[in-house]
C-alpha positions in Angstrom: -19.5 11.7 -15.2 -16.2 10.9 -13.5 -14.3 12.8 -11.0 -10.6 12.8 -10.9 -8.8 13.8 -7.6 -5.2 15.0 -8.5 -2.5 15.2 -5.9 -0.2 17.9 -7.4 2.8 16.9 -5.3 2.8 13.1 -5.6 5.9 11.5 -7.3 7.8 13.7 -9.7 7.1 16.5 -12.1 4.1 18.7 -12.8 0.5 17.2 -13.2 -0.4 20.0 -15.6 -0.2 18.0 -18.8 -2.2 15.3 -17.2 -4.9 17.8 -16.1 -5.0 19.2 -19.5 -5.6 15.9 -21.0 -8.3 15.0 -18.5 -10.1 18.4 -19.1 -10.8 17.2 -22.6 -12.9 14.4 -21.3 -16.4 14.4 -19.9 -15.3 14.7 -16.3 -14.5 17.0 -13.5 -11.0 17.6 -12.1 -10.0 18.7 -8.6 -6.8 19.2 -6.9 -5.9 18.2 -3.3 -4.8 21.0 -1.0 -3.8 19.3 2.2 -3.5 15.8 3.8 -6.7 14.1 4.0 -8.4 16.3 1.4 -8.7 13.5 -1.0 -10.6 11.4 1.4 -13.1 14.2 2.0 -13.4 15.0 -1.8 -14.2 11.3 -2.5 -16.8 11.0 0.4 -18.6 14.1 -0.9 -18.5 13.2 -4.7 -21.6 13.1 -6.5 -19.9 11.2 -9.3 -20.3 7.3 -9.5 -16.6 6.9 -10.4 -13.8 8.5 -8.5 -10.3 8.2 -9.8 -7.2 8.9 -7.7 -4.3 10.5 -9.6 -1.3 10.1 -7.4 0.7 7.7 -5.5 -0.4 5.0 -2.7 -1.1 7.8 -0.2 -3.6 9.3 -2.6 -5.2 6.1 -3.5 -5.5 5.3 0.2 -7.3 8.5 0.8 -9.7 8.3 -2.0 -10.5 4.6 -1.2 -11.2 5.6 2.4 -13.6 8.2 1.3 -15.3 5.7 -1.0 -15.9 3.1 1.8 -19.5 2.4 2.1 -20.6 4.5 -0.6 -21.1 2.0 -3.4 -19.0 4.2 -5.9 -16.2 2.9 -8.0 -12.4 3.6 -7.5 -10.3 4.4 -10.4 -6.5 4.9 -10.3 -4.0 6.8 -12.6 -0.6 5.8 -10.8 1.6 9.0 -10.6 3.5 8.3 -7.4 7.0 7.1 -6.3 5.8 3.5 -5.5 2.4 2.8 -6.8 2.2 -0.6 -5.0 -1.7 -1.2 -5.2 -1.9 0.1 -9.0 0.8 -2.2 -10.3 -0.5 -5.2 -8.4 -3.8 -4.6 -10.3 -2.0 -4.4 -13.6 -1.9 -0.7 -14.1 1.1 1.2 -15.1 2.4 4.7 -15.7 1.2 5.0 -19.3 -1.4 7.8 -19.2 -3.1 7.0 -22.4 -3.5 3.3 -21.3 -4.7 4.5 -17.9 -7.5 6.6 -19.4 -8.6 3.8 -21.8 -8.9 1.5 -18.9 -11.1 3.9 -16.9 -13.3 4.7 -20.1 -13.7 0.9 -20.5 -14.9 0.6 -16.9 -14.1 -3.0 -16.2 -14.9 -3.3 -12.4 -13.8 -6.0 -9.9 -14.3 -6.2 -6.1 -11.4 -5.3 -4.0 -10.8 -6.2 -0.2 -9.7 -3.6 2.4 -7.6 -4.2 5.4 -7.8 -2.5 8.7 -4.7 -2.1 11.0 -5.5 -0.7 14.6 -8.5 1.1 13.1 -6.7 2.5 10.0 -7.6 1.4 6.4 -4.9 -0.1 4.2 -5.6 -1.4 0.7 -2.0 -2.4 -0.3 0.2 -3.4 2.7 0.7 -2.8 6.4 3.4 -3.7 8.6 5.6 -3.5 11.8 9.2 -3.7 12.2 11.9 -2.5 9.8 9.5 -1.5 7.0 7.7 0.7 9.4 10.7 2.3 10.7 11.8 3.0 7.0 8.4 4.6 6.5 8.7 6.8 9.5 12.2 8.0 8.6 11.2 8.6 5.0 8.3 10.7 6.1 10.5 12.7 8.5 13.2 13.3 5.9 11.0 15.7 4.0 12.2 14.0 0.6 10.3 12.1 -1.9 11.1 9.4 -4.4 12.6 6.0 -4.6 16.2 7.2 -4.0 15.4 8.9 -0.8 13.4 5.8 0.3 16.3 3.4 -0.4 18.7 5.9 1.5 16.5 5.6 4.6 16.2 1.8 4.2 20.0 1.6 4.2 20.3 3.8 7.3 17.6 1.8 9.1 19.2 -1.5 8.2 22.6 -0.5 9.6 21.2 -0.1 13.1 18.2 -2.5 12.9 17.4 -4.9 15.7 15.3 -8.1 15.7 12.1 -8.1 17.8 10.3 -10.9 19.5 6.5 -11.0 18.4 3.7 -13.2 19.6 1.5 -13.9 16.6 -2.1 -15.0 16.4 -3.4 -15.9 12.9 -7.1 -17.0 12.9 -6.6 -18.6 16.4 -3.3 -20.2 15.6 -0.6 -18.9 18.0 3.2 -18.9 17.8 6.3 -16.7 18.8 8.8 -15.5 16.3 11.9 -13.2 16.4 11.8 -11.2 13.2 13.2 -8.0 11.5 9.7 -7.3 10.3 6.1 -8.4 9.6 4.3 -7.3 6.5 0.7 -8.0 5.9 -0.5 -7.7 2.3 -3.8 -7.2 0.5 -1.7 -6.7 -2.5 1.6 -8.4 -3.4 4.2 -5.4 -3.1 5.4 -2.5 -1.3 5.9 -0.6 -4.6 7.6 -0.8 -7.9 8.6 -4.6 -8.3 9.1 -5.3 -4.7 6.7 -8.2 -4.3 6.9 -8.9 -0.4 3.7 -10.9 -0.3 3.9 -12.6 -3.8 1.0 -14.9 -3.4 -1.5 -12.0 -2.4 -4.7 -11.3 -4.3 -6.7 -8.2 -3.3 -9.9 -9.9 -4.1 -9.7 -13.4 -2.4 -10.9 -12.2 1.1 -7.6 -13.3 2.7 -4.6 -11.3 3.8 -1.0 -12.6 3.1 1.4 -12.4 6.1 5.2 -12.4 5.3 7.6 -12.6 8.4 11.1 -11.8 7.8 13.9 -13.3 10.2 17.1 -11.5 10.6 19.7 -12.1 7.7 23.2 -11.1 6.9 24.3 -8.2 4.5 25.7 -11.0 2.2 22.2 -12.2 1.8 20.7 -8.8 0.5 21.4 -9.1 -3.2 19.7 -12.6 -3.4 16.7 -11.5 -1.3 16.6 -8.4 -3.6 16.4 -10.6 -6.7 13.7 -12.6 -5.0 11.7 -9.7 -4.2 11.6 -8.6 -7.7 11.1 -12.1 -9.2 8.2 -12.7 -6.7 9.9 -15.7 -5.0 10.5 -14.4 -1.5 8.1 -17.1 -0.1 10.8 -19.7 -1.0 13.6 -18.0 1.0 14.8 -20.0 4.1 14.5 -17.0 6.5 11.1 -15.9 5.3 7.9 -17.4 6.3 4.5 -16.7 4.6 1.1 -17.4 5.9 -2.6 -16.5 5.1 -5.3 -15.4 7.4 -8.2 -13.1 7.9 -7.7 -11.9 11.7 -4.1 -11.2 12.8 -3.0 -10.0 16.1 0.7 -9.1 16.7 2.0 -8.5 20.2 5.5 -7.1 20.7 7.6 -6.1 23.6 7.3 -2.3 23.4 5.3 0.5 21.3 6.8 1.7 18.1 5.9 2.6 14.6 3.6 0.7 12.3 2.5 1.7 8.7 -0.6 1.4 6.7 0.1 1.7 2.8 3.5 3.4 3.8 1.9 6.0 6.0 3.5 5.4 9.4 2.0 6.0 12.8 2.7 5.3 16.3 1.3 2.1 17.7 1.3 0.2 20.9 2.3 -3.2 21.8 -0.7 -4.9 20.4 -1.3 -4.8 16.6 -4.7 -5.9 15.3 -5.3 -6.5 11.6 -8.4 -7.7 9.7 -9.7 -8.1 6.3 -13.0 -6.6 4.9 -14.0 -8.7 2.0 -15.2 -7.0 -1.1 -15.1 -3.7 0.6 -15.4 -1.6 -2.7 -15.2 -1.7 -6.4 -12.1 -0.8 -8.5 -11.5 -0.5 -12.1 -8.9 -2.8 -13.7 -7.6 -3.6 -17.2 
């Protein structure tokens, strides 16, 4: 048996058609009812395969619930960004997603921890965390709303001075943001950590220095093409244990879910933390 955990408010549109399709299969389907419910449902599941039907937040909750259980994670991406799903080679074709789950090809997947919170795609501090906070507080969903908050945040952004420790190697850097990726992207085609591999036991760190408005179109194209590591104002590193110290507390995010963090950010990798179904 397979358990499908459906977030009815993720992304856009009703999930009724999806659920009708799933109920024709040999499976159990449940809806989430509140934030954190998917984690509880996954942790208590009797099924060996638990599938998150929703966006990055739903996937994060289900994956958290499966940590340490030995059960397998499946994903049907139905969110606004779906960064981890797209990194794994999944897409929004429902029939294809179901076939992939039925085929049951499994690979190990790493997990990250930022200040005690699990992330499976990306985490970060600086501008992207500020955008995540403002996006959440706006009460709106979808890519357009996210881009609106990104523009607003960019207009009043400031660089921060960070002390960074990557596996014992220390340096200081002024930056707009620092993103740490288990997967290669924030969502859609925005590959902020283009060399990341969620099964290699290593995290990819992308440090973005300040840049001018005129640079935005080029950087945008490099994000989509997966070549931001070649940009002169972007520095990419790899590591297992990362400590970031900044001058004052502020927001951070784990898979786009923002939280208030202090001056010190501790990030580490848990190698092959769970199993995931892939194409």
